[in-house]
VEXBABA-326113 format. One record per atom (N, C-alpha, C, O): chain; x, y, z; residue in one letter; atom name. Coordinates in steps of 0.001 Angstrom, whole numbers, padded with zeros to 6 digits. Layout:
VEXBABA-326113
- unit	c1	c2	c3	code	site
- A	X	Y	Z	A	CA
...
END
This chain:
VEXBABA-326113
- unit	c1	c2	c3	code	site
- A	047645	022958	-003421	X	N
- A	046821	022943	-002520	X	CA
- A	045331	023496	-002794	X	C
- A	044347	022817	-002500	X	O
- A	045239	024714	-003349	X	N
- A	044082	025166	-004158	X	CA
- A	043460	023933	-005253	X	C
- A	042254	023703	-005344	X	O
- A	044155	023452	-005777	X	N
- A	043795	022411	-006843	X	CA
- A	042955	021342	-006049	X	C
- A	041829	020920	-006311	X	O
- A	043711	021049	-005116	X	N
- A	042875	019876	-004301	X	CA
- A	041602	020565	-003900	X	C
- A	040526	020160	-004340	X	O
- A	041663	021385	-003248	X	N
- A	040481	021900	-002887	X	CA
- A	039486	022063	-003760	X	C
- A	038383	021669	-003381	X	O
- A	039574	022578	-004924	X	N
- A	038840	022844	-005903	X	CA
- A	038582	021482	-006855	X	C
- A	037857	021453	-007849	X	O
- A	039258	020504	-006372	X	N
- A	038878	019203	-006984	X	CA
- A	038083	018573	-006021	X	C
- A	037187	017833	-006428	X	O
- A	038227	018710	-004958	X	N
- A	037199	018112	-003796	X	CA
- A	035676	018968	-004175	X	C
- A	034698	018446	-004711	X	O
- A	035765	020030	-003848	X	N
- A	034632	020730	-004382	X	CA
- A	034010	020516	-005482	X	C
- A	032781	020439	-005488	X	O
- A	034675	020396	-006497	X	N
- A	033992	019997	-007911	X	CA
- A	033490	018508	-007874	X	C
- A	032401	018150	-008321	X	O
- A	034473	017637	-007252	X	N
- A	033743	016273	-006713	X	CA
- A	032453	015980	-005942	X	C
- A	031522	015201	-006145	X	O
- A	032730	016898	-004962	X	N
- A	031201	016506	-004129	X	CA
- A	030190	017251	-004830	X	C
- A	029053	016797	-004697	X	O
- A	030342	018516	-005706	X	N
- A	029043	018987	-006490	X	CA
- A	028702	017765	-007611	X	C
- A	027559	017339	-007778	X	O
- A	029935	017249	-008384	X	N
- A	029296	016156	-009131	X	CA
- A	028736	015056	-008447	X	C
- A	027769	014464	-008927	X	O
- A	029239	014727	-007386	X	N
- A	028526	013557	-006821	X	CA
- A	027023	013765	-006209	X	C
- A	026216	012874	-005944	X	O
- A	026846	015324	-006041	X	N
- A	025344	015822	-005391	X	CA
- A	024719	015846	-006952	X	C
- A	023553	015481	-007104	X	O
- A	025427	016234	-007982	X	N
- A	024287	016117	-009274	X	CA
- A	023794	014819	-009718	X	C
- A	022670	014549	-010143	X	O
- A	024950	013946	-009534	X	N
- A	024401	012272	-009815	X	CA
- A	023459	011717	-008660	X	C
- A	022659	010803	-008857	X	O
- A	023582	012178	-007773	X	N
- A	022849	011434	-006518	X	CA
- A	021563	012228	-006816	X	C
- A	020523	011583	-006950	X	O
- A	021540	013517	-006927	X	N
- A	020001	014204	-007320	X	CA
- A	019470	013975	-008606	X	C
- A	018253	013791	-008643	X	O
- A	020026	013945	-009556	X	N
- A	019477	013339	-010748	X	CA
- A	019148	011640	-010515	X	C
- A	018089	011224	-010984	X	O
- A	019901	010836	-009917	X	N
- A	019276	009292	-009622	X	CA
- A	017964	009348	-009007	X	C
- A	017038	008610	-009343	X	O
- A	017879	010441	-007885	X	N
- A	016895	010015	-007022	X	CA
- A	015655	010685	-007619	X	C
- A	014580	010159	-007332	X	O
- A	015639	012001	-008577	X	N
- A	014631	012219	-009494	X	CA
- A	014262	011313	-010629	X	C
- A	013139	011356	-011130	X	O
- A	015209	010481	-011044	X	N
- A	014820	009532	-012003	X	CA
- A	014089	008311	-011336	X	C
- A	013096	007797	-011851	X	O
- A	014690	007845	-010059	X	N
- A	013829	007013	-009162	X	CA
- A	012274	007502	-008977	X	C
- A	011283	006792	-009143	X	O
- A	012295	008859	-008602	X	N
- A	010814	009326	-008203	X	CA
- A	009701	009239	-009838	X	C
- A	008507	008985	-010001	X	O
- A	010713	009554	-010696	X	N
- A	009837	009494	-011948	X	CA
- A	009524	007806	-012481	X	C
- A	008643	007642	-013325	X	O
- A	010043	006986	-012114	X	N
- A	009766	005506	-012239	X	CA
- A	008692	005265	-011207	X	C
- A	007630	004796	-011616	X	O
- A	008814	005497	-010058	X	N
- A	007800	005508	-009013	X	CA
- A	006257	006012	-009619	X	C
- A	005224	005347	-009533	X	O
- A	006381	007240	-010192	X	N
- A	005049	008015	-010686	X	CA
- A	004723	006911	-011861	X	C
- A	003574	006475	-011779	X	O
- A	005398	006450	-012787	X	N
- A	005336	005646	-013810	X	CA
- A	004468	004534	-013469	X	C
- A	003341	004278	-013894	X	O
- A	005285	003840	-012518	X	N
- A	004766	002510	-012128	X	CA
- A	003204	002458	-011274	X	C
- A	002367	001559	-011368	X	O
- A	003111	003793	-010377	X	N
- A	001889	003854	-009761	X	CA
- A	000685	004078	-010776	X	C
- A	-000427	003590	-010573	X	O
- A	001031	004944	-012013	X	N
- A	000095	005260	-012926	X	CA
- A	-000270	003969	-013569	X	C
- A	-001446	003686	-013796	X	O
- A	000833	003092	-013900	X	N
- A	000562	001689	-014684	X	CA
- A	-000440	000680	-013603	X	C
- A	-001178	-000187	-014071	X	O
- A	-000348	000909	-012326	X	N
- A	-000902	000083	-011689	X	CA
- A	-002786	000738	-011741	X	C
- A	-003797	000118	-012069	X	O
- A	-002662	001917	-011359	X	N
- A	-003902	002822	-011440	X	CA
- A	-004700	002411	-012701	X	C
- A	-005905	002172	-012616	X	O
- A	-003919	002316	-014056	X	N
- A	-004366	002269	-015302	X	CA
- A	-005087	000716	-015322	X	C
- A	-006087	000542	-016018	X	O
- A	-004555	-000316	-014572	X	N
- A	-004804	-001523	-014545	X	CA
- A	-006063	-001401	-013895	X	C
- A	-007005	-001439	-014687	X	O
- A	-006395	-001257	-012608	X	N
- A	-007543	-000828	-012357	X	CA
- A	-008770	-000262	-012653	X	C
- A	-009888	-000635	-012298	X	O
- A	-008377	000874	-013482	X	N
- A	-009355	001782	-014274	X	CA
- A	-010005	000709	-015467	X	C
- A	-011193	000701	-015791	X	O
- A	-009144	-000019	-015929	X	N
- A	-009149	-000866	-017231	X	CA
- A	-010189	-002311	-016372	X	C
- A	-011028	-003005	-016945	X	O
- A	-009847	-002392	-015168	X	N
- A	-010533	-003634	-014665	X	CA
- A	-012172	-003139	-014444	X	C
- A	-013140	-003792	-014833	X	O
- A	-012221	-002067	-013857	X	N
- A	-013560	-001605	-013845	X	CA
- A	-014281	-001351	-015053	X	C
- A	-015477	-001637	-015096	X	O
- A	-013729	-000873	-015994	X	N
- A	-014496	-000892	-017123	X	CA
- A	-014957	-002465	-017772	X	C
- A	-016041	-002714	-018298	X	O
- A	-013743	-003486	-017560	X	N
- A	-014171	-004731	-017940	X	CA
- A	-015031	-005517	-017144	X	C
- A	-015792	-006330	-017670	X	O
- A	-014981	-005350	-015928	X	N
- A	-015817	-006071	-015099	X	CA
- A	-017335	-005342	-014895	X	C
- A	-018310	-005968	-014479	X	O
- A	-017355	-004171	-015195	X	N
- A	-018882	-003358	-014987	X	CA
- A	-019550	-004245	-016301	X	C
- A	-020626	-004833	-016186	X	O
- A	-018786	-004247	-017495	X	N
- A	-019577	-005068	-018472	X	CA
- A	-019814	-006400	-018441	X	C
- A	-020903	-006854	-018793	X	O
- A	-018639	-007297	-017939	X	N
- A	-018905	-008599	-017691	X	CA
- A	-019993	-008840	-016457	X	C
- A	-020886	-009672	-016620	X	O
- A	-019907	-008195	-015395	X	N
- A	-021258	-008391	-014406	X	CA
- A	-022441	-007949	-014942	X	C
- A	-023364	-008742	-014759	X	O
- A	-022804	-006674	-015708	X	N
- A	-023838	-006443	-016425	X	CA
- A	-024269	-007608	-017367	X	C
- A	-025469	-007873	-017440	X	O
- A	-023450	-008247	-018019	X	N
- A	-023849	-009632	-018921	X	CA
- A	-024044	-010648	-018245	X	C
- A	-024802	-011496	-018716	X	O
- A	-023439	-010869	-016972	X	N
- A	-024119	-012016	-016116	X	CA
- A	-025246	-012002	-015437	X	C
- A	-026028	-012950	-015364	X	O
- A	-025368	-010971	-014937	X	N
- A	-026389	-010494	-014559	X	CA
- A	-027932	-010501	-015476	X	C
- A	-029057	-010746	-015039	X	O
- A	-027577	-010195	-016677	X	N
- A	-028850	-010053	-017617	X	CA
- A	-028968	-011695	-017930	X	C
- A	-030091	-012171	-018100	X	O
- A	-027929	-012440	-017993	X	N
- A	-028154	-014015	-018420	X	CA
- A	-028944	-014644	-017048	X	C
- A	-029923	-015386	-017135	X	O
- A	-028398	-014251	-015906	X	N
- A	-029426	-014968	-014794	X	CA
- A	-030403	-014525	-014778	X	C
- A	-031359	-015218	-014427	X	O
- A	-030573	-013230	-015138	X	N
- A	-031955	-012562	-015045	X	CA
- A	-032927	-013344	-015895	X	C
- A	-034058	-013652	-015519	X	O
- A	-032346	-013676	-017199	X	N
- A	-033038	-013942	-018346	X	CA
- A	-033386	-015668	-017738	X	C
- A	-034498	-016072	-018080	X	O
- A	-032749	-016415	-017104	X	N
- A	-032752	-017893	-017015	X	CA
- A	-034029	-017605	-015851	X	C
- A	-035100	-018209	-015910	X	O
- A	-033743	-016694	-014921	X	N
- A	-035027	-016587	-013719	X	CA
- A	-036041	-016624	-014374	X	C
- A	-036878	-017526	-014337	X	O
- A	-036079	-015338	-015252	X	N
- A	-037524	-014785	-016047	X	CA
- A	-038082	-016163	-016788	X	C
- A	-039280	-016438	-016853	X	O
- A	-037015	-016986	-017337	X	N
- A	-037818	-018217	-018071	X	CA
- A	-038282	-019051	-017266	X	C
- A	-039406	-019518	-017449	X	O
- A	-037441	-019447	-016108	X	N
- A	-038089	-020364	-015312	X	CA
- A	-039297	-020157	-014685	X	C
- A	-040103	-021074	-014527	X	O
- A	-039542	-018728	-014217	X	N
- A	-040784	-018269	-013635	X	CA
- A	-041874	-018379	-014860	X	C
- A	-043085	-018565	-014739	X	O
- A	-041287	-018252	-015804	X	N
- A	-042361	-018055	-017281	X	CA
- A	-043048	-019268	-017352	X	C
- A	-044274	-019373	-017313	X	O
- A	-041975	-020495	-017493	X	N
- A	-042370	-021519	-017777	X	CA
- A	-043266	-021954	-016513	X	C
- A	-044372	-022255	-016961	X	O
- A	-043241	-022097	-015222	X	N
- A	-044061	-022394	-014002	X	CA
- A	-045177	-021772	-014243	X	C
- A	-046160	-022513	-014231	X	O
- A	-045444	-020275	-014536	X	N
- A	-046577	-019437	-014619	X	CA
- A	-047537	-020159	-015877	X	C
- A	-048728	-020413	-015700	X	O
- A	-046910	-020402	-016991	X	N
- A	-047287	-020943	-018161	X	CA
- A	-047886	-022372	-017788	X	C
- A	-048920	-022742	-018345	X	O
- A	-047344	-023053	-016995	X	N
- A	-047946	-024349	-016674	X	CA
- A	-049361	-024251	-015809	X	C
- A	-050450	-024789	-016011	X	O
- A	-049012	-023556	-015004	X	N
- A	-049947	-023282	-013780	X	CA
- A	-051319	-022487	-014605	X	C
- A	-052422	-022886	-014229	X	O
- A	-051312	-021716	-015378	X	N
- A	-052338	-021201	-016215	X	CA
- A	-052908	-022004	-017211	X	C
- A	-054086	-022004	-017567	X	O
- A	-051912	-022741	-017667	X	N
- A	-052709	-023755	-018669	X	CA
- A	-053621	-024682	-018062	X	C
- A	-054406	-025308	-018774	X	O
- A	-053592	-024854	-016624	X	N
- A	-054347	-025688	-015714	X	CA
- A	-055578	-024707	-015275	X	C
- A	-056754	-025065	-015226	X	O
- A	-055201	-023708	-015037	X	N
- A	-056268	-022935	-014531	X	CA
- A	-057080	-022478	-015457	X	C
- A	-058263	-022305	-015164	X	O
- A	-056629	-022206	-016693	X	N
- A	-057531	-021410	-017731	X	CA
- A	-058326	-022714	-018547	X	C
- A	-059129	-022556	-019467	X	O
- A	-057975	-023788	-018080	X	N
- A	-058760	-025189	-019195	X	CA
- A	-060113	-024745	-018776	X	C
- A	-060391	-024279	-017671	X	O
- A	-060980	-024948	-019835	X	N
- A	-062209	-024828	-019958	X	CA
- A	-063140	-026200	-020069	X	C
- A	-064304	-026274	-019673	X	O
- A	-062554	-027026	-020549	X	N
- A	-063294	-028434	-020760	X	CA
- A	-062350	-029382	-020290	X	C
- A	-061158	-029107	-020154	X	O
- A	-062916	-030651	-020003	X	N
- A	-062143	-031725	-019818	X	CA
- A	-060690	-032100	-020699	X	C
- A	-059567	-032366	-020272	X	O
- A	-061236	-031997	-022171	X	N
- A	-060157	-032300	-023068	X	CA
- A	-058705	-031124	-022648	X	C
- A	-057540	-031517	-022591	X	O
- A	-059072	-029909	-022438	X	N
- A	-058273	-028994	-022035	X	CA
- A	-057480	-029246	-020803	X	C
- A	-056300	-028900	-020745	X	O
- A	-058152	-029904	-019706	X	N
- A	-057504	-029841	-018399	X	CA
- A	-056762	-031302	-018614	X	C
- A	-055685	-031583	-018087	X	O
- A	-057476	-032141	-019430	X	N
- A	-056100	-033258	-019264	X	CA
- A	-055142	-033008	-020300	X	C
- A	-054138	-033702	-020137	X	O
- A	-055094	-032295	-021266	X	N
- A	-053989	-031465	-021920	X	CA
- A	-053055	-030948	-021295	X	C
- A	-051870	-031219	-021491	X	O
- A	-053575	-029959	-020281	X	N
- A	-052740	-029179	-019610	X	CA
- A	-052142	-029747	-018370	X	C
- A	-051212	-029213	-017766	X	O
- A	-052776	-030958	-017991	X	N
- A	-052058	-031574	-016763	X	CA
- A	-051059	-032673	-017126	X	C
- A	-050257	-033074	-016283	X	O
- A	-051096	-033173	-018388	X	N
- A	-050221	-033998	-019267	X	CA
- A	-049085	-033249	-019858	X	C
- A	-048013	-033787	-020134	X	O
- A	-049352	-031974	-020048	X	N
- A	-048214	-031034	-020215	X	CA
- A	-047373	-030856	-018957	X	C
- A	-046162	-031070	-018903	X	O
- A	-048081	-030473	-018027	X	N
- A	-047645	-030287	-016616	X	CA
- A	-046399	-031604	-016150	X	C
- A	-045265	-031536	-015675	X	O
- A	-047225	-032673	-016538	X	N
- A	-046524	-034009	-016061	X	CA
- A	-045271	-034231	-016776	X	C
- A	-044412	-034947	-016260	X	O
- A	-045062	-033626	-018045	X	N
- A	-043994	-033837	-018916	X	CA
- A	-043013	-032900	-018616	X	C
- A	-041845	-033240	-018807	X	O
- A	-043284	-031616	-018117	X	N
- A	-042219	-030900	-017966	X	CA
- A	-041818	-030688	-016687	X	C
- A	-040754	-030112	-016455	X	O
- A	-042804	-031227	-015505	X	N
- A	-042352	-031313	-013951	X	CA
- A	-041064	-031667	-013960	X	C
- A	-040289	-030901	-013387	X	O
- A	-040668	-032558	-014427	X	N
- A	-039138	-033161	-014292	X	CA
- A	-038080	-032153	-014567	X	C
- A	-037051	-032091	-013894	X	O
- A	-038368	-031297	-015649	X	N
- A	-037701	-030252	-015894	X	CA
- A	-037504	-028760	-015169	X	C
- A	-036523	-028018	-015131	X	O
- A	-038840	-028630	-014611	X	N
- A	-039090	-027863	-013841	X	CA
- A	-038573	-027946	-012357	X	C
- A	-038166	-026966	-011733	X	O
- A	-038625	-029037	-011938	X	N
- A	-037914	-029554	-010571	X	CA
- A	-036508	-029414	-010789	X	C
- A	-035905	-028814	-009899	X	O
- A	-035797	-029859	-011836	X	N
- A	-034575	-029746	-011940	X	CA
- A	-033965	-028380	-011860	X	C
- A	-032901	-028166	-011279	X	O
- A	-034667	-027476	-012457	X	N
- A	-034417	-026223	-012830	X	CA
- A	-034430	-025338	-011163	X	C
- A	-033620	-024488	-010793	X	O
- A	-035496	-025825	-010475	X	N
- A	-035713	-025407	-009129	X	CA
- A	-034566	-026084	-008191	X	C
- A	-034353	-025429	-007171	X	O
- A	-033846	-027173	-008322	X	N
- A	-032708	-027696	-007747	X	CA
- A	-031465	-026871	-007856	X	C
- A	-030678	-026654	-006934	X	O
- A	-031366	-026386	-009225	X	N
- A	-030303	-025809	-009539	X	CA
- A	-030540	-024267	-008875	X	C
- A	-029666	-023692	-008228	X	O
- A	-031626	-023809	-009101	X	N
- A	-031831	-022500	-008383	X	CA
- A	-032959	-022763	-007188	X	C
- A	-034162	-022764	-007447	X	O
- A	-032483	-022965	-005972	X	N
- A	-033423	-023315	-004756	X	CA
- A	-034057	-022087	-004434	X	C
- A	-035016	-022143	-003664	X	O
- A	-033666	-020890	-004923	X	N
- A	-034641	-019502	-004534	X	CA
- A	-034272	-018743	-005622	X	C
- A	-033160	-018734	-006150	X	O
- A	-035464	-017961	-006010	X	N
- A	-035179	-017120	-007187	X	CA
- A	-033909	-015997	-006597	X	C
- A	-033812	-015794	-005387	X	O
- A	-033164	-015453	-007394	X	N
- A	-032062	-014724	-006915	X	CA
- A	-032021	-013418	-007740	X	C
- A	-030919	-013008	-008103	X	O
- A	-032986	-012828	-008019	X	N
- A	-032871	-011516	-008565	X	CA
- A	-032106	-010553	-007658	X	C
- A	-031112	-009941	-008048	X	O
- A	-032511	-010471	-006685	X	N
- A	-031813	-009238	-005673	X	CA
- A	-030398	-009720	-005686	X	C
- A	-029602	-008860	-006064	X	O
- A	-029828	-011001	-005334	X	N
- A	-028678	-011297	-005119	X	CA
- A	-027698	-010989	-006128	X	C
- A	-026514	-010770	-005874	X	O
- A	-028233	-010973	-007325	X	N
- A	-027246	-010860	-008662	X	CA
- A	-027006	-009338	-008598	X	C
- A	-025827	-009081	-008840	X	O
- A	-027810	-008181	-008330	X	N
- A	-027638	-007067	-008185	X	CA
- A	-027156	-006628	-007187	X	C
- A	-026597	-005533	-007245	X	O
- A	-027219	-007306	-006028	X	N
- A	-026312	-007104	-004661	X	CA
- A	-024923	-007454	-004928	X	C
- A	-023999	-006786	-004464	X	O
- A	-024731	-008563	-005719	X	N
- A	-023320	-009022	-006172	X	CA
- A	-022588	-007847	-007256	X	C
- A	-021447	-007433	-007050	X	O
- A	-023326	-007445	-008286	X	N
- A	-022970	-006180	-008845	X	CA
- A	-022407	-004953	-008078	X	C
- A	-021313	-004428	-008288	X	O
- A	-023435	-004537	-007052	X	N
- A	-023053	-003597	-006522	X	CA
- A	-022048	-003820	-005708	X	C
- A	-021163	-002969	-005800	X	O
- A	-021825	-004821	-004794	X	N
- A	-020578	-005273	-004005	X	CA
- A	-019438	-005178	-004877	X	C
- A	-018438	-004640	-004403	X	O
- A	-019394	-005614	-006108	X	N
- A	-018316	-005768	-007285	X	CA
- A	-017863	-004356	-007768	X	C
- A	-016717	-004000	-008040	X	O
- A	-018892	-003710	-007809	X	N
- A	-018595	-002227	-008165	X	CA
- A	-018070	-001592	-007078	X	C
- A	-017051	-000942	-007313	X	O
- A	-018490	-001591	-005901	X	N
- A	-017888	-000745	-004694	X	CA
- A	-016310	-001401	-004280	X	C
- A	-015367	-000748	-003834	X	O
- A	-016333	-002783	-004551	X	N
- A	-014674	-003106	-004483	X	CA
- A	-013911	-002813	-005336	X	C
- A	-012715	-002734	-005051	X	O
- A	-014375	-002554	-006681	X	N
- A	-013314	-002069	-007780	X	CA
- A	-013233	-000369	-007629	X	C
- A	-012332	000292	-008144	X	O
- A	-014038	000049	-007048	X	N
- A	-013751	001678	-006973	X	CA
- A	-012977	001764	-005429	X	C
- A	-012480	002790	-004965	X	O
- A	-013002	000734	-004919	X	N
- A	-012097	001071	-003578	X	CA
- A	-010810	000625	-003792	X	C
- A	-009933	001001	-003014	X	O
- A	-010489	-000253	-004887	X	N
- A	-009110	-000505	-005392	X	CA
- A	-008805	000623	-006265	X	C
- A	-007632	000997	-006242	X	O
- A	-009720	001323	-007129	X	N
- A	-009184	002694	-007734	X	CA
- A	-008693	003678	-006957	X	C
- A	-007635	004240	-007240	X	O
- A	-009562	004048	-005676	X	N
- A	-009176	005185	-004881	X	CA
- A	-007815	004640	-004494	X	C
- A	-006884	005407	-004736	X	O
- A	-007519	003530	-003968	X	N
- A	-006345	003276	-003264	X	CA
- A	-004894	003461	-004262	X	C
- A	-003755	003785	-003928	X	O
- A	-005475	003104	-005628	X	N
- A	-004444	003382	-006680	X	CA
- A	-004454	004728	-006887	X	C
- A	-003350	005244	-007061	X	O
- A	-005406	005424	-006913	X	N
- A	-005135	006642	-007313	X	CA
- A	-004531	007584	-006051	X	C
- A	-003899	008630	-006193	X	O
- A	-004840	007030	-004965	X	N
- A	-004001	007795	-003689	X	CA
- A	-002224	007195	-003948	X	C
- A	-001193	007838	-003751	X	O
- A	-002327	006214	-004289	X	N
- A	-000750	005834	-004366	X	CA
- A	000208	006666	-005575	X	C
- A	001388	007017	-005588	X	O
- A	-000810	006777	-006469	X	N
- A	-000272	007310	-007729	X	CA
- A	000161	009051	-007277	X	C
- A	001255	009580	-007473	X	O
- A	-000922	009613	-006707	X	N
- A	-001067	011013	-006285	X	CA
- A	000113	011198	-005163	X	C
- A	000720	012269	-005169	X	O
- A	000461	010201	-004204	X	N
- A	001548	010375	-003248	X	CA
- A	002819	010366	-004083	X	C
- A	003651	011260	-003923	X	O
- A	003007	009367	-004992	X	N
- A	004182	009459	-005434	X	CA
- A	004365	010504	-006575	X	C
- A	005518	010699	-006958	X	O
- A	003429	011141	-007112	X	N
- A	003391	012332	-008023	X	CA
- A	003969	013449	-007080	X	C
- A	004935	014140	-007401	X	O
- A	003306	013564	-005909	X	N
- A	003409	014846	-004873	X	CA
- A	005116	014753	-004532	X	C
- A	005910	015681	-004690	X	O
- A	005432	013408	-004035	X	N
- A	006473	013508	-003892	X	CA
- A	007807	013850	-004948	X	C
- A	008905	014247	-004558	X	O
- A	007483	013634	-006144	X	N
- A	008255	013649	-007303	X	CA
- A	008283	015267	-007697	X	C
- A	009311	015883	-007977	X	O
- A	006850	015863	-007656	X	N
- A	006825	017545	-007699	X	CA
- A	007355	017986	-006349	X	C
- A	007679	019163	-006509	X	O
- A	007558	017693	-005327	X	N
- A	008052	018442	-004503	X	CA
- A	009577	018187	-004332	X	C
- A	010184	018938	-003569	X	O
- A	010178	017300	-004905	X	N
- A	011536	017214	-004973	X	CA
- A	012093	018024	-006298	X	C
- A	013281	018339	-006362	X	O
- A	011215	018322	-007291	X	N
- A	011947	019207	-008272	X	CA
- A	011465	020268	-007809	X	C
- A	011973	021221	-008400	X	O
- A	010758	020575	-007070	X	N
- A	010410	022304	-006663	X	CA
- A	011350	023004	-005595	X	C
- A	011335	024219	-005397	X	O
- A	012160	022120	-004938	X	N
- A	013014	022832	-003668	X	CA
- A	014056	023043	-004202	X	C
- A	014549	022210	-004963	X	O
- A	014652	024236	-003924	X	N
- A	015950	024580	-004021	X	CA
- A	017250	023863	-003305	X	C
- A	017257	023833	-002075	X	O
- A	018257	023336	-003970	X	N
- A	018821	023584	-005137	X	CA
- A	018648	022539	-006328	X	C
- A	019210	022739	-007405	X	O
- A	017901	021486	-006116	X	N
- A	017316	020376	-006947	X	CA
- A	016194	021038	-008066	X	C
- A	016047	020408	-009113	X	O
- A	015470	022181	-007886	X	N
- A	014901	022813	-009154	X	CA
- A	015810	023242	-010203	X	C
- A	015504	023214	-011395	X	O
- A	017115	023705	-009681	X	N
- A	017915	023978	-010834	X	CA
- A	018355	022769	-011474	X	C
- A	018489	022878	-012693	X	O
- A	018622	021616	-010965	X	N
- A	018958	020530	-011254	X	CA
- A	017963	019684	-012056	X	C
- A	018349	018780	-012798	X	O
- A	016647	020006	-011886	X	N
- A	015776	019575	-012621	X	CA
- A	015288	020157	-013602	X	C
- A	014601	019464	-014353	X	O
- A	015469	021584	-013922	X	N
- A	015410	022304	-015091	X	CA
- A	016516	022085	-016265	X	C
- A	016416	022116	-017491	X	O
- A	017536	021867	-015450	X	N
- A	018605	021439	-016463	X	CA
- A	018429	020046	-017184	X	C
- A	018612	020004	-018401	X	O
- A	018117	019020	-016563	X	N
- A	017696	017840	-016919	X	CA
- A	016350	017607	-017397	X	C
- A	016042	016431	-017592	X	O
- A	015466	018534	-017629	X	N
- A	013943	018681	-018073	X	CA
- A	013112	017748	-017531	X	C
- A	012405	016970	-018173	X	O
- A	013230	017856	-015921	X	N
- A	012165	017379	-015454	X	CA
- A	011122	018204	-014880	X	C
- A	011334	019176	-014156	X	O
- A	010104	017820	-015198	X	N
- A	008910	018532	-015041	X	CA
- A	008075	018431	-014238	X	C
- A	008208	017409	-013563	X	O
- A	006934	019260	-013889	X	N
- A	005660	018926	-013130	X	CA
- A	005035	017730	-013711	X	C
- A	004896	017462	-014905	X	O
- A	004667	017030	-012644	X	N
- A	003843	015960	-013331	X	CA
- A	002114	016108	-012777	X	C
- A	001897	016319	-011584	X	O
- A	000970	015974	-013770	X	N
- A	-000241	016076	-013122	X	CA
- A	-000602	015079	-012094	X	C
- A	-000207	013917	-012182	X	O
- A	-001461	015567	-010965	X	N
- A	-002159	014661	-010245	X	CA
- A	-003340	014191	-010837	X	C
- A	-004067	014782	-011636	X	O
- A	-003471	012908	-010296	X	N
- A	-004911	012271	-011041	X	CA
- A	-005939	013011	-010034	X	C
- A	-005839	013107	-008811	X	O
- A	-006976	013517	-010903	X	N
- A	-008331	013886	-010474	X	CA
- A	-009032	013237	-011400	X	C
- A	-008668	013163	-012574	X	O
- A	-010135	012696	-010922	X	N
- A	-011330	012042	-011783	X	CA
- A	-012085	013436	-012385	X	C
- A	-012279	014416	-011665	X	O
- A	-012511	013376	-013916	X	N
- A	-013144	014268	-014398	X	CA
- A	-014677	014255	-013610	X	C
- A	-015144	013274	-013033	X	O
- A	-015189	015304	-013712	X	N
- A	-016657	015655	-013022	X	CA
- A	-017596	014498	-013492	X	C
- A	-018251	013972	-012592	X	O
- A	-017740	014090	-014569	X	N
- A	-018399	012965	-014896	X	CA
- A	-018104	011474	-014564	X	C
- A	-018813	010505	-014836	X	O
- A	-016903	011495	-013915	X	N
- A	-016510	010113	-013244	X	CA
- A	-016979	010369	-011872	X	C
- A	-017837	009677	-011324	X	O
- A	-016454	011279	-011385	X	N
- A	-017273	011824	-009951	X	CA
- A	-018678	011161	-009503	X	C
- A	-018820	010662	-008387	X	O
- A	-019740	011203	-010510	X	N
- A	-020894	010734	-010311	X	CA
- A	-020924	009128	-010271	X	C
- A	-020057	008349	-010667	X	O
- A	-021904	008913	-009806	X	N
- A	-022352	007646	-009146	X	CA
- A	-022646	006730	-010687	X	C
- A	-023245	007252	-011627	X	O
- A	-022167	005460	-010724	X	N
- A	-022520	004504	-011970	X	CA
- A	-023666	004467	-012172	X	C
- A	-024279	003942	-011242	X	O
- A	-024325	004822	-013060	X	N
- A	-025882	004449	-013638	X	CA
- A	-025834	003080	-014085	X	C
- A	-025549	002743	-015234	X	O
- A	-026172	002168	-012971	X	N
- A	-026093	000851	-013453	X	CA
- A	-027429	000427	-014307	X	C
- A	-027454	-000558	-015046	X	O
- A	-028422	001224	-014119	X	N
- A	-029763	000986	-014968	X	CA
- A	-029627	001367	-016552	X	C
- A	-030349	000883	-017424	X	O
- A	-028611	002289	-016774	X	N
- A	-028506	002998	-018088	X	CA
- A	-027716	001840	-018557	X	C
- A	-027971	001417	-019684	X	O
- A	-026588	001136	-017701	X	N
- A	-026097	-000032	-018425	X	CA
- A	-026916	-001241	-018840	X	C
- A	-026529	-001930	-019784	X	O
- A	-028164	-001566	-018102	X	N
- A	-028804	-002513	-018321	X	CA
- A	-029735	-002303	-019390	X	C
- A	-030418	-003287	-019675	X	O
- A	-029933	-001209	-020079	X	N
- A	-030735	-000567	-020818	X	CA
- A	-029901	-000549	-022219	X	C
- A	-030529	-000461	-023274	X	O
- A	-028613	-000626	-022217	X	N
- A	-027925	-000710	-023692	X	CA
- A	-028572	-001726	-024530	X	C
- A	-028176	-001922	-025678	X	O
END
């Protein structure tokens, strides 16, 4: 009878060890998966910031080119001093007017501010996604850290070398606002 009781107790302890180990292992997997998701958003931020800045630069360059073309045509007429210069300036305007009109049709309004607002909205959206992923990661990490800290699982955790995982905290320089102006001046 004593052997049966010892066997049952040993079976319960072994079963508890297996269940505890598997629970901790699942928590580790959750922490690793949530970090992988967070890492995707962090890389997305880096990639999209560069892409957005380059897109805005191209759009701004095109808008500036359009404005410079129109201004140049206008100033050619205004600055013409004699009849030959005025005729040449008007002929130049007449030759380039279809292209200018086509450009205006493609860009019905000059959109400098719209590009920058788009960048700002995109950066805010990415930051919100990062915050959500960071909260998810920290939540899984906190559950794991609590699981390995409480008795008797702390003993099992130390036997199987489960160690405390760090929480994600943005370094001080990452807590500052993104300096979009500096990105444009690269």
